[in-house]
ZAMARGU-4260 file (C-alpha; in steps of 0.2 Angstrom, whole numbers, plus 5000, padded with zeros to 4 digits):
<rodrens>
0) 5593/4696/4791 | 5600/4713/4786 | 5589/4727/4779 | 5591/4745/4774 | 5581/4760/4779
5) 5587/4770/4765 | 5591/4757/4752 | 5593/4770/4737 | 5609/4776/4745 | 5617/4760/4740
10) 5617/4766/4722 | 5632/4777/4727 | 5643/4762/4731 | 5653/4763/4715 | 5660/4779/4722
15) 5671/4768/4733 | 5681/4763/4718 | 5687/4781/4716 | 5704/4778/4726 | 5709/4766/4712
20) 5711/4781/4700 | 5719/4793/4712 | 5737/4794/4718 | 5736/4795/4737 | 5755/4796/4741
25) 5767/4808/4733 | 5781/4802/4722 | 5800/4804/4727 | 5815/4805/4716 | 5825/4797/4730
30) 5822/4778/4730 | 5816/4770/4746 | 5815/4786/4756 | 5796/4789/4753 | 5782/4781/4763
35) 5777/4770/4748 | 5794/4761/4749 | 5792/4756/4768 | 5787/4738/4768 | 5790/4736/4750
40) 5775/4736/4738 | 5762/4732/4751 | 5759/4749/4759 | 5752/4758/4743 | 5738/4744/4740
45) 5734/4744/4758 | 5731/4762/4759 | 5720/4761/4743 | 5710/4747/4751 | 5708/4758/4767
50) 5701/4773/4756 | 5689/4761/4747 | 5684/4754/4764 | 5681/4771/4771 | 5670/4777/4757
55) 5660/4760/4756 | 5657/4761/4775 | 5651/4779/4774 | 5639/4775/4760 | 5632/4760/4770
60) 5630/4770/4785 | 5620/4783/4775 | 5609/4768/4769 | 5605/4764/4788 | 5607/4745/4789
65) 5599/4736/4803 | 5596/4718/4809 | 5578/4714/4807 | 5568/4710/4823 | 5557/4695/4826
70) 5555/4683/4840 | 5564/4668/4848 | 5557/4653/4857 | 5558/4654/4875 | 5554/4643/4890
75) 5546/4654/4903 | 5534/4654/4918 | 5516/4658/4914 | 5501/4652/4904 | 5491/4654/4888
80) 5478/4666/4895 | 5462/4673/4888 | 5454/4688/4897 | 5435/4689/4894 | 5429/4706/4900
85) 5411/4711/4902 | 5408/4728/4893 | 5390/4730/4899 | 5384/4747/4904 | 5383/4742/4923
90) 5403/4740/4923 | 5404/4759/4921 | 5396/4761/4938 | 5405/4760/4955 | 5404/4745/4967
95) 5391/4755/4976 | 5380/4755/4960 | 5382/4774/4956 | 5391/4784/4943 | 5409/4788/4947
100) 5412/4804/4956 | 5428/4811/4963 | 5441/4798/4967 | 5428/4784/4965 | 5433/4771/4952
105) 5420/4762/4941 | 5421/4743/4941 | 5428/4744/4923 | 5441/4756/4928 | 5447/4747/4943
110) 5448/4731/4933 | 5458/4739/4919 | 5470/4746/4931 | 5473/4730/4941 | 5474/4719/4925
115) 5487/4731/4917 | 5498/4728/4933 | 5494/4709/4932 | 5500/4709/4914 | 5515/4719/4917
120) 5522/4707/4930 | 5519/4692/4919 | 5531/4694/4904 | 5530/4676/4898 | 5511/4674/4896
125) 5503/4673/4879 | 5487/4683/4881 | 5471/4685/4871 | 5457/4697/4875 | 5439/4696/4871
130) 5424/4706/4877 | 5405/4704/4877 | 5390/4714/4880 | 5376/4712/4868 | 5387/4701/4858
135) 5405/4694/4860 | 5419/4703/4852 | 5437/4697/4848 | 5448/4711/4854 | 5465/4704/4852
140) 5471/4686/4846 | 5483/4677/4857 | 5500/4686/4857 | 5516/4689/4866 | 5516/4708/4862
145) 5515/4717/4879 | 5512/4733/4869 | 5497/4726/4860 | 5490/4718/4875 | 5491/4734/4886
150) 5483/4744/4872 | 5469/4732/4870 | 5465/4732/4889 | 5466/4751/4889 | 5454/4752/4875
155) 5441/4745/4886 | 5438/4762/4893 | 5424/4765/4880 | 5406/4766/4887 | 5398/4749/4888
160) 5382/4743/4880 | 5366/4737/4889 | 5365/4718/4889 | 5376/4704/4895 | 5378/4689/4883
165) 5390/4679/4894 | 5386/4662/4886 | 5393/4667/4869 | 5407/4677/4877 | 5413/4661/4885
170) 5411/4651/4869 | 5423/4663/4860 | 5435/4663/4875 | 5436/4644/4875 | 5439/4644/4856
175) 5453/4656/4858 | 5461/4646/4872 | 5460/4630/4861 | 5471/4638/4849 | 5486/4636/4861
180) 5497/4621/4861 | 5489/4607/4871 | 5505/4604/4880 | 5505/4621/4888 | 5494/4628/4902
185) 5478/4637/4897 | 5466/4648/4906 | 5451/4659/4904 | 5448/4673/4916 | 5430/4680/4916
190) 5429/4698/4923 | 5410/4702/4925 | 5398/4711/4937 | 5383/4700/4932 | 5377/4686/4921
195) 5362/4681/4910 | 5352/4666/4905 | 5363/4655/4894 | 5352/4647/4880 | 5352/4628/4879
200) 5361/4627/4862 | 5375/4639/4869 | 5376/4627/4885 | 5378/4612/4873 | 5392/4621/4863
205) 5401/4626/4879 | 5400/4608/4886 | 5407/4601/4869 | 5422/4614/4870 | 5425/4609/4888
210) 5426/4591/4884 | 5439/4593/4870 | 5452/4604/4880 | 5459/4606/4897 | 5457/4624/4902
215) 5457/4632/4919 | 5442/4644/4921 | 5442/4659/4933 | 5427/4670/4937 | 5431/4687/4945
220) 5413/4692/4950 | 5413/4711/4953 | 5398/4711/4965 | 5388/4728/4966 | 5382/4733/4983
225) 5366/4725/4987 | 5367/4711/4973 | 5366/4693/4978 | 5382/4684/4980 | 5386/4669/4969
230) 5389/4658/4984 | 5373/4662/4993 | 5360/4648/4994 | 5342/4655/4993 | 5332/4652/5009
235) 5317/4640/5007 | 5303/4648/4998 | 5314/4660/4989 | 5315/4659/4970 | 5330/4650/4963
240) 5329/4650/4944 | 5342/4656/4931 | 5330/4671/4927 | 5330/4677/4945 | 5348/4672/4950
245) 5358/4672/4934 | 5375/4674/4943 | 5372/4659/4955 | 5366/4648/4940 | 5381/4653/4929
250) 5392/4648/4944 | 5383/4631/4945 | 5384/4629/4926 | 5403/4632/4926 | 5405/4620/4940
255) 5396/4607/4929 | 5409/4608/4915 | 5421/4597/4924 | 5435/4609/4921 | 5446/4616/4935
260) 5435/4631/4940 | 5438/4645/4953 | 5426/4659/4957 | 5431/4675/4966 | 5419/4687/4973
265) 5425/4705/4974 | 5415/4720/4981 | 5429/4733/4981 | 5445/4737/4971 | 5455/4730/4985
270) 5446/4714/4984 | 5449/4713/4965 | 5467/4716/4967 | 5468/4702/4980 | 5459/4690/4968
275) 5470/4694/4954 | 5485/4691/4965 | 5479/4674/4969 | 5476/4670/4950 | 5494/4676/4947
280) 5500/4663/4960 | 5489/4649/4953 | 5494/4652/4935 | 5513/4651/4936 | 5518/4636/4927
285) 5531/4632/4913 | 5526/4638/4896 | 5534/4638/4879 | 5532/4655/4872 | 5541/4668/4861
290) 5550/4684/4865 | 5551/4698/4853 | 5569/4703/4847 | 5569/4721/4843 | 5577/4728/4827
295) 5595/4733/4829 | 5603/4748/4820 | 5620/4744/4812 | 5623/4762/4805 | 5634/4766/4820
300) 5646/4752/4816 | 5648/4758/4798 | 5652/4775/4804 | 5664/4769/4816 | 5673/4758/4803
305) 5674/4774/4791 | 5681/4784/4805 | 5695/4772/4809 | 5699/4770/4790 | 5700/4789/4788
310) 5711/4791/4804 | 5723/4778/4797 | 5724/4787/4780 | 5727/4804/4790 | 5741/4795/4799
315) 5748/4789/4783 | 5748/4807/4776 | 5756/4814/4791 | 5770/4801/4791 | 5773/4804/4773
320) 5775/4823/4776 | 5785/4820/4792 | 5798/4808/4785 | 5799/4812/4766 | 5816/4819/4761
325) 5816/4838/4759 | 5822/4845/4743 | 5839/4855/4744 | 5838/4873/4743 | 5843/4881/4727
330) 5860/4887/4726 | 5862/4906/4722 | 5875/4909/4709 | 5884/4927/4710 | 5894/4934/4697
</rodrens>
């Protein structure tokens, strides 16, 4: 569909009729020796049409026409992916559990950098982004726009809050994934350095959501130095309750949802990158998505058409002057 960036310029289009009222070729007293006579009666009207075309094309160019952008359906390789990112304050520390200094990256910074690379090499994914700390937050609905996705991930640089409500964050992520077509692959990637006790009613809501849809769940656990691992089984006599070992019990709960579930434990930026690379490999399946079609400028075509028309008119004027008969010099009479 064609649009105009400066539509008011179109009011000047009646100026293109001006050649109808102006004689473009000179008259000759000698029949069939002027340019108008070449080819009979067709050259004159053709040149008038060229002049009108040149003016109309120039005015259209000034109006800056363009083809509107949009999107087209496309069968690619990827998935409908929801990134659920922990924004608790502990994510702003390094993997050593300290404030970043020098070249040391915080867990949040390393995750952002690696996720941006992950997104850049997966152009066919539809991606939505959610965050959670004290409460869950929808950051970006499911979209194909790589610019919007990259901006949403980069916006996670703001300082985090104190708590980790991972249960309601997972509820939001599964609801977002459920908006994708059931015929396409769907996945939720949880990026977190900790967990918390999930209330019974939230557990029930998560089980209901899991029963209604097929979603792959990945947990990228950013383990701080000295923290218990999610795969570590407590020794006899050690406490093993959701309050004492929330990460381990979140892992057990996600296993109980009867969905494809994969957990990765990373204690360094390199380990995070390796885990994301594995997720990239596992989530490469056919998907029906949409690719953006950018707006295309058409003003250059109008200016090109106007230039060609003007060049043809200039050539006609040159031919007229080159081949038109010359008037004889006046005779001098002497007495």
